[in-house]
C-alpha positions in Angstrom: -16.9 9.6 -43.5 -18.4 6.1 -43.1 -15.0 4.5 -43.9 -13.3 6.7 -41.4 -15.8 5.7 -38.6 -15.3 2.0 -39.5 -11.5 2.4 -39.4 -11.7 4.1 -36.0 -14.0 1.3 -34.7 -11.7 -1.4 -36.1 -8.7 0.3 -34.5 -10.4 0.6 -31.2 -11.5 -3.1 -31.2 -8.0 -4.2 -32.3 -6.3 -2.2 -29.4 -8.8 -3.8 -26.9 -8.1 -7.2 -28.2 -4.3 -6.8 -27.7 -4.8 -6.5 -23.9 -4.0 -10.1 -22.8 -3.2 -12.1 -19.7 0.3 -13.6 -19.6 1.0 -16.6 -17.3 4.4 -17.3 -15.7 5.9 -19.8 -16.1 3.2 -21.3 -18.4 3.8 -18.7 -21.2 7.2 -17.5 -20.2 9.7 -19.1 -17.9 10.6 -15.9 -16.0 8.8 -12.9 -14.7 11.1 -10.5 -16.7 10.3 -12.3 -19.9 6.7 -11.9 -19.2 7.2 -8.2 -18.6 9.3 -7.8 -21.8 6.5 -9.5 -23.8 3.7 -7.5 -22.3 1.9 -4.4 -23.5 0.3 -1.6 -21.5 -2.9 -2.8 -20.0 -1.9 -6.5 -19.8 -2.1 -8.6 -16.7 0.9 -10.9 -15.8 -0.2 -13.7 -13.4 2.6 -15.6 -11.6 2.1 -19.1 -10.3 3.4 -20.0 -6.8 7.2 -20.7 -6.6 10.5 -19.0 -6.1 11.7 -16.9 -9.0 15.4 -16.0 -8.6 15.7 -12.8 -10.7 15.9 -9.1 -10.5 13.0 -7.5 -12.5 12.5 -4.2 -14.1 9.0 -2.9 -15.0 10.6 -1.0 -18.0 7.9 1.6 -18.0 5.1 -0.9 -18.6 1.6 0.0 -17.4 0.8 -3.6 -16.4 -0.5 -5.5 -13.5 2.0 -8.0 -12.2 0.4 -10.3 -9.6 0.5 -13.7 -8.0 -2.6 -15.8 -7.8 -3.6 -13.6 -4.9 -4.7 -11.1 -7.6 -7.2 -13.4 -9.0 -8.3 -15.3 -5.9 -7.7 -12.9 -3.0 -6.2 -15.8 -1.1 -3.5 -14.3 1.1 -1.5 -17.6 1.2 -0.2 -16.9 -2.3 1.8 -13.9 -1.0 4.2 -16.1 0.9 4.1 -18.8 -1.7 5.1 -16.6 -4.6 8.7 -15.3 -4.0 10.9 -13.0 -6.0 14.4 -13.6 -4.8 17.0 -11.1 -5.8 20.0 -13.5 -5.1 21.9 -10.7 -3.4 22.5 -9.2 -6.9 20.9 -5.8 -6.9 17.4 -4.5 -6.3 14.7 -7.2 -6.5 12.2 -4.9 -8.3 13.0 -1.7 -10.2 10.8 1.2 -11.3 12.8 3.8 -13.1 10.8 4.8 -16.2 8.2 7.2 -14.8 5.8 4.4 -14.0 2.6 5.6 -12.3 -0.4 3.9 -10.5 -1.2 1.9 -13.7 1.9 -0.1 -12.9 0.9 -2.5 -10.2 2.8 -5.0 -8.2 0.7 -7.2 -5.9 0.7 -10.5 -4.0 4.5 -11.3 -3.7 7.3 -11.8 -1.2 10.2 -9.6 -2.2 13.4 -10.8 -0.6 17.2 -11.3 -0.8 18.0 -8.1 -2.7 21.3 -6.4 -2.0 22.9 -3.2 -3.1 26.6 -2.5 -2.7 27.7 0.8 -1.4 27.0 3.7 -3.7 23.5 2.7 -4.8 20.2 2.2 -2.9 17.0 0.1 -2.7 17.6 -3.5 -1.8 14.0 -4.7 -2.1 12.3 -2.1 -4.4 13.9 0.8 -6.2 11.8 3.8 -7.4 13.3 6.6 -9.4 10.9 9.2 -10.8 8.2 6.6 -10.5 4.9 6.2 -8.5 3.7 2.6 -8.9 1.0 1.0 -6.9 2.4 -1.5 -4.4 -0.1 -3.7 -2.6 -0.4 -6.9 -0.6 3.4 -7.5 -0.5 5.8 -8.7 2.1 9.3 -7.0 1.7 11.8 -8.8 3.9 15.4 -9.8 4.2 16.8 -7.2 1.8 19.8 -4.9 2.4 21.7 -1.9 1.0 25.2 -0.8 2.0 24.0 2.7 1.7 20.2 3.5 1.8 16.8 1.9 1.6 17.1 -1.6 2.7 13.5 -2.4 2.0 12.4 0.4 -0.4 14.2 3.5 -1.9 12.2 6.4 -3.3 13.9 9.2 -5.2 11.5 11.9 -6.6 8.7 9.2 -6.4 5.4 8.9 -4.7 4.3 5.2 -4.7 1.2 4.1 -2.9 1.6 1.2 -0.5 -1.5 -0.7 0.8 -1.5 -3.9 2.9 2.3 -4.1 2.8 4.6 -5.7 5.4 8.1 -4.3 5.5 10.2 -6.3 7.9 13.7 -7.5 8.7 15.5 -5.2 6.2 18.9 -3.6 6.8 20.8 -0.5 5.5 23.0 2.4 6.5 20.1 4.9 6.2 16.4 3.9 6.1 16.3 0.3 7.0 12.7 -0.1 6.0 12.2 2.9 3.6 14.4 5.8 2.5 12.8 8.8 0.9 14.4 11.6 -1.0 12.2 14.3 -2.5 9.4 11.8 -2.4 5.9 11.6 -1.0 4.8 8.0 -0.7 1.3 7.2 0.6 1.1 4.3 3.1 -2.1 2.7 4.3 -2.5 -0.4 6.4 1.3 -1.0 6.3 3.5 -2.6 9.0 7.1 -1.4 9.3 8.8 -3.7 11.8 12.2 -5.0 13.0 14.2 -3.1 10.3 17.6 -1.7 11.3 20.4 0.7 10.3 23.8 1.7 11.3 23.0 5.4 11.1 19.6 7.1 10.7 16.1 5.9 10.4 15.6 2.3 11.4 12.1 2.2 10.1 11.8 5.3 7.8 14.4 7.8 6.8 12.9 11.0 5.4 16.0 12.5 3.7 15.3 15.7 1.8 12.0 17.4 0.9 9.9 14.4 1.7 6.4 14.3 3.0 5.2 10.7 3.4 1.6 10.1 4.5 1.0 7.3 7.1 -2.6 6.2 7.7 -3.2 3.1 9.8 0.5 2.1 9.9 2.2 0.2 12.6 5.9 1.1 13.2 7.5 -1.0 15.8 10.7 -2.8 16.8 12.9 -0.9 14.4 16.4 0.2 15.5 19.2 2.6 14.7 22.7 2.6 16.0 22.7 6.4 15.8 19.4 8.2 15.6 15.7 7.8 14.7 14.8 4.2 15.4 11.2 4.7 14.1 11.3 7.8 11.9 14.2 10.1 11.1 13.7 13.5 9.4 16.8 15.1 7.8 16.1 18.1 5.7 12.8 20.0 5.2 10.7 16.8 5.5 7.1 16.8 6.7 5.7 13.3 7.4 2.1 12.9 8.7 0.7 10.1 10.9 -3.0 9.5 11.5 -4.4 6.3 13.2 -0.9 5.0 13.5 1.1 3.1 16.2 4.7 3.9 16.8 6.0 1.8 19.6 9.2 0.2 21.0 11.6 1.7 18.3 15.1 2.4 19.5 16.7 4.7 20.4 13.8 7.1 19.6 10.4 7.0 18.0 11.0 10.1 16.0 14.1 12.3 15.6 14.9 15.5 13.6 18.5 16.1 12.3 20.4 18.8 14.2 21.3 20.7 11.1 19.9 21.5 7.6 16.4 23.0 7.0 13.9 22.5 9.8 11.4 19.6 9.6 7.8 19.2 10.6 5.8 16.2 11.7 2.0 16.1 12.1 0.5 13.4 14.4 -3.1 12.8 15.2 -5.1 9.9 16.6 -2.0 7.8 17.1 -0.3 5.8 19.8 3.3 7.1 20.3 5.6 5.4 22.7 6.6 8.2 25.3 4.0 10.5 24.0 5.2 13.9 22.8 8.4 13.4 24.8 9.2 10.4 22.6 9.9 12.8 19.8 13.3 14.5 19.7 13.1 17.6 17.5 16.6 18.9 18.5 15.2 22.4 18.2 15.1 22.0 14.5 11.5 21.9 13.5 7.9 21.7 14.5 5.9 18.9 16.0 2.1 19.3 15.3 0.7 17.2 18.2 -2.9 17.2 17.4 -6.2 15.6 18.7 -6.6 12.0 19.7 -3.0 11.0 20.5 -2.2 8.5 23.3 0.7 6.9 25.0 -0.2 3.4 26.0 0.9 -0.1 25.4 -0.9 -1.2 22.2 -1.1 -4.8 23.5 -0.1 -6.6 20.3 -1.0 -10.3 20.1 2.6 -11.4 20.0 5.2 -9.1 18.8 8.0 -11.7 19.3 6.5 -13.8 16.4 5.5 -10.8 14.3 1.8 -10.8 15.2 0.8 -7.1 15.5 -2.9 -7.6 15.6 -4.5 -6.0 18.7 -5.7 -8.1 21.7 -9.1 -7.5 23.4 -8.7 -4.5 25.7 -6.1 -2.7 23.6 -6.3 1.1 24.1 -6.0 1.4 20.3 -9.3 -0.2 19.6 -11.9 2.4 18.4 -9.3 5.1 19.2 -8.8 6.3 15.6 -10.8 8.6 13.4 -12.8 8.0 10.2 -12.2 11.5 8.9 -9.3 13.9 9.3 -8.5 17.0 7.5 -5.5 19.2 8.1 -4.7 22.5 6.5 -7.2 21.8 3.7 -5.9 18.4 2.9 -8.0 15.3 3.6 -5.7 12.6 5.1 -8.5 10.1 6.2 -11.9 9.5 4.9 -13.2 6.1 5.7 -16.8 4.8 5.2 -18.4 2.7 7.9 -17.8 -0.6 6.1 -14.1 0.0 6.3 -13.8 -0.6 10.0 -15.6 -2.3 12.9 -16.9 -0.6 16.1 -17.6 3.0 16.7 -14.4 4.2 15.1 -11.4 2.9 13.3 -8.6 1.3 15.3 -5.1 2.6 15.5 -2.5 0.6 13.6 -2.5 -1.6 10.5 -5.0 -4.2 11.7 -8.7 -3.7 12.7 -9.7 -5.7 15.8 -12.8 -7.8 15.5 -13.8 -10.1 18.3 -15.8 -12.7 16.3 -15.3 -16.5 15.9 -14.8 -18.3 12.6 -18.5 -19.5 12.4 -19.7 -15.9 12.6 -17.4 -14.9 9.8 -18.6 -17.7 7.7 -22.2 -16.8 8.2 -21.7 -13.2 7.4 -19.8 -13.8 4.2 -21.7 -16.7 2.8 -23.7 -14.4 0.3 -20.9 -12.2 -1.1 -17.2 -11.5 -1.5 -16.1 -8.2 -3.2 -12.8 -6.6 -4.0 -11.5 -3.6 -5.9 -8.1 -3.5 -7.7 -6.0 -1.6 -8.3 -7.0 1.0 -5.7 -5.7 3.7 -5.9 -6.1 3.7 -9.7 -5.8 5.7 -12.9 -8.0 5.7 -14.8 -9.4 2.1 -14.6 -10.2 -0.1 -11.6 -11.7 -3.6 -11.5 -14.5 -4.6 -9.2 -14.5 -8.3 -8.7 -17.2 -10.1 -6.8 -18.2 -13.6 -6.0 -21.9 -14.5 -5.5 -22.8 -17.7 -3.7 -26.4 -17.3 -4.9 -27.8 -16.0 -8.2 -29.5 -12.6 -8.1 -29.7 -9.1 -9.3 -26.6 -6.9 -8.8 -26.6 -3.1 -8.6 -23.3 -1.4 -8.9 -23.2 2.4 -8.6 -20.4 5.0 -8.2 -20.9 8.1 -6.0 -18.6 11.1 -5.4 -17.6 12.2 -2.0 -20.5 14.7 -1.9 -23.0 11.8 -2.2 -23.8 12.6 -5.9 -24.2 9.6 -8.2 -21.6 9.5 -10.9 -22.6 6.4 -12.8 -24.4 3.1 -12.6 -22.1 0.4 -13.7 -24.5 -2.6 -13.7 -28.1 -3.3 -12.8 -28.8 -6.8 -13.9 -29.1 -10.5 -12.8 -25.9 -12.5 -12.4 -25.4 -16.2 -11.9 -23.6 -17.6 -8.8 -19.8 -17.5 -9.3 -17.0 -15.0 -9.8 -17.5 -11.9 -11.9 -15.6 -8.8 -12.8 -16.7 -5.3 -13.8 -14.3 -2.5 -14.9 -14.9 1.2 -14.2 -13.0 3.7 -16.5 -12.9 7.1 -14.8 -11.1 8.9 -17.6 -13.6 11.8 -17.5 -13.6 12.2 -13.7 -11.3 14.3 -11.6 -8.9 12.9 -8.9 -10.4 12.2 -5.5 -12.3 9.8 -3.4 -15.3 7.9 -4.8 -17.6 5.4 -3.2 -18.7 2.1 -4.8 -22.1 1.0 -3.7 -22.9 -2.7 -4.2 -26.4 -4.0 -3.7 -28.0 -7.4 -4.0 -31.4 -8.5 -2.7 -30.1 -9.1 0.8 -26.7 -7.5 1.0 -25.4 -3.9 0.7 -21.7 -2.8 0.8 -19.7 0.4 0.3 -16.1 0.5 -0.8 -13.8 3.5 -1.0 -12.1 4.1 -4.4 -9.2 6.6 -4.8 -8.6 8.0 -8.3 -5.1 9.5 -8.7 -4.3 11.3 -11.9 
């Protein structure tokens, strides 16, 4: 028995030791070589530069990130480019990848798919990866999904910009039998010949949009913002859909009826901006408005809100519809009395105030959503005791991760939630003079 225990312990330690960090181009010249050499649980960190290649995650449960992943410096997103060279999808997920496959901190560009295939920027087939902190721009497909194509997939997108992509159907995103989750995403200036300049919900698709800005997209035929084709049911909460041409939302004339659910959102033209063509239901719920969102400068792609925008404090921090919680935000996730509509929270403070507020602490969680592990990284500018606790949505404490002194500097703690059920959890972070709450989402 003792030998068996020792063998199991040795095996566990050996497996843990195999999880490594791979650096591109230091360890491998290309990103694909890094992926090919990786094992599940590894991190692949890519230095700034332009990488002309078309990559395939090959079913690997790895985190592929630019230096944004380790520093949280957003400048690395524009400095680290994966260029598809007009030679197929830039990034492919087709081996049942789930949220443990993470792509973060890149610009995805110059992908092109010839007629008959789909997904110029990112291609997802039977896969649900975690896509975060990305700019997906300048991609095209002769058929569908200029920016992203999803077939039987439910990827999560957080802090993603999808702009300037082109296709026949779904300039920004094309969904087929897919239910992607989008939060804090901008979908702008994408275009199509036919249906769905911003988003095309093809068949049996129910994407969820929370704090998403959809603007400036266009279709030659129908559905400049969102087009719903066959038994699709998108939902929008805390969103802005503005200045899309020729309509904000349109349902297909034929096929199975569609349903769209909209709450606490700014829709150009209001309810009249949605053309159902008598082929579906529009659930026009509480909190919707029809007013110019007053973007800072849409012409140069700045979709932050200006002072006086009707979208400021006009969203909701909790929304449940037909038993499904679509929004559940803690107070630290927004400014003011309520969340804003759209992808960006407005905060009227100057740089000095921001520096003073953040001088003690910086904290981030990644990946998020996650399954089953997430990392809590934090940077202390002064040494002190740190208390990290996890609570469930009912306010019951699940675990204490740490309660001990830390030196000034950068630190990382990992929470493995293998024994917890899917849902929303709250991370409580306490130091002597600072307390923060972060929302975590476990998806199994």
